[in-house]
N, C-alpha and C positions, 0 to 999 in steps of 0.2 A: 376534455382535451381540446375539442374544437373551440370552446369558449376562451380557453387560454391562448390558443393560436390567434383568435380574432383580436384579443387584447393587443397583440403585437402591432396590428394595423392602427389601432387608436393611438398608441403611444408613439408609433413611427410618424403618424400625422402630426401629433403635438410637437415632437422634437423638431421635425422638419420645418413646420410653419414658424416655430419660435426662432430657429436659426435665421430663416429668411427675413422675418420682421426686424430682428436685431441688426442684421447687416443693413437692411434698408434704412433703419433709423440712423445708423452710423453714416451711411452714404449721403442721406439727405442733409444731415448736419454739416458734413465736411465739404461736399462738392456741388450741391445744387446752386448755391449762390457763388458765382464765379469770382466775385470780389469779396467774399466773406473773410478770407485771410487778410487781404489788404486793409479792410475796415478795422480788423482787430489790431493790426500793426499801427495804423494811424491813431486809433482811439487810445491805445496803451503807450503810444510814442516809443515803441521799441526800436525804431529806426535811429534814435539818439544813441543807442548802444554801439553803433558802428563807428569805427575809427575814421570814417570819411562821410561826406554828405552825398546822398543820392537824391535825384529829382523825384518828384511825385510820380512822373510817368515811369521811371525806372522801377520804383517800388511797386507800382500797380502791375507792370509787366512781369516782374520777378515773382510776385505773389500768384498771379494767374498761371504762369507757366509751370510753377512748382506743383500747384494743385492739379493742373491738367496732366502733368507728367505722372505723378504718383497714383492718379486715378486710372491711368492706362490710356488716356486720350492723346498723349503726346509721346512720340517714340524716343526722343532724346532730350536731355536736359543740358542745353547749350545756351545759357543765359548770359548775355553781355550787358554791362552797365558802364556808364561814363563816370570816371573818377578823375577829378582835376583836369578835365578836358580830354582824357584818354579813354578809349573804349577798352574795357578790361573784362575778362572772364570772371564771373562772380564766384563760382564754385571751385573749391579745391578738389583734387583727385579723390581724396578720402571722403569728402562729403558727397561727391557724385556717386561713389560706390555704395555709400549708406542709403542714399535716396533710391538707388536702384533696388536695394534690398527691401526698402519700404514699399516700393512700387510692386515688386514681385509678390510680396506678402498680401497686399490689398487685392491684386488680381487673383491670387489663389483663393482668398476668402470669397471674392465675387463669384468665381467659378463654382465653388462649393455651394453658394447660395442658389445658383441655377439648378444644380443637382438636387438640392433640398426641395425646391418647389416642384420639381418633376416627381420626386418621391412622395411629396405631399399630395399631389394630384392622383398618383397611382393608388395611394392608401385610401384617399377619399372615394375613388371609384370602387374599391374593394368593400368599403364599409357602408356605402350609401343604401344598400338593400338589407342591411342587418336590422334586427329588432331594436327599437329605442336607440338608434344610432346617434342622434343629436345629443341626448342626455349623457350617453357614454362618452361621446367626444368632449362634452363639457367637463365631465369628471376627470378624464385623463389629462385634458389640457390644464385644468385648474391645479391638479397635483404636480404637473410638470412646471408650471410657472411659479408655483410656490418654491420649488427646489431652485429654479433659476433665479427667482427673486431674492432668495436668501444669499446666493452667491454674489449677485449684483450689489446688494446692500452691504455685504461684508467687504467687497472691493471698495465701495464708496467710503465706508468708515475707515478702512486702511489708508486710502488715498488722502482723505481729509485730515487724518491724524499725523501722517508722515509722508508727504508727497514725494520728497527726495528719495526715500527708500522705495516707495511704490514705483516711481519712475525708473529707478535702477532695476528692480526686480522684473518690471514689465519688459524692459529691453533685453535683459539677460534671458528671459523666457522665450521671447519671440525671435531673437537673433542669435546666430551661432558664432558670431565674431564680435570683436570689440570696436568695430568701426563707428558705432554710435557715440563713442567717447570722442567728441569733437572739441577742438580748442578754439576759443574766440579770436586768437591772434591770427589764425590762418583760415579757419572755417567760419566765415562771416554769417552763415545762415543761422547759427545758434545765437548770434547777437540779435537778429530779427525775431527769432523764435525761442525766447527764454522759457523757463518752466511755467511762468504765468500764463502764456498763450496755451500751453498744453492743459493747464488746469481749467481754463475757460472751456476749451473743447471737451474735456473729460466730463465737466458738469453738464454741458449741453447734450452730449451724447447719452449720459445717464438718464436725464429727464426724458429725452426722446425715446429711449429704450423702454422706460416704464410705461409711457403712453402706448408705444407700439405693442407691448405685451398685452395690454388691456383690450386692444381693438378686436382681435380674433375672438376673445371670450365674449365680448359684447355682441358680436355678430352671431355667435352660437346661442346666446341668450335670446336674441330677437327671433332666431329661427325656431327655437324650442317653443316660444310663445305662439308663433304662427302655426306650428304643427299641432298644438294641443286642440284648438277648435276644429281642425280638419279631422283629427282622429275621433273626436266626439260625435261626428256626423254618422 
């Protein structure tokens, strides 16, 4: 009975650390480079989709402020641009509300990641004195990442085979309203951020997540090899 109870801590650690590293991978890809979105817009020339011309400075400020806002570092999204010599608010009311939904979602995921690392540390504290803890951690973590890996690969296959459907289902799952259905004639942000931009981010995030999943296992592998000579003494 005690062994079964102890297993809870091993799998709790595994699930918690996996959630944390997955969110960290997402955050690093999306928000560490403050001009990352701007670079994608310029490289893919999506600014040409706009019915008006924006200066390079406006595009850079627009991109930076959007990412700062949805990451929770900027309290309001009040971005103005100059169109034909007139300073104009870039976002429609509908797109502002949707971006607020996106921001709240990311902040909630971030808060859960803080909770997950706290749970991870607590679980690690509980199992550190158990017999053969490192190898048991390796086993539980490996089983968990296999399950998570299958889910991620399935999502990648789904997204690559029909990104339009994946994009729709993704938004229908995460959002309780239809405000993500924006129109290019009014909601200019989707002119700058067509599906191609989301596809690039999705691919980068998937690659980062795969690497992130491998790192804790490699650390456990190194620790187990260090532990073996010590136990042999």
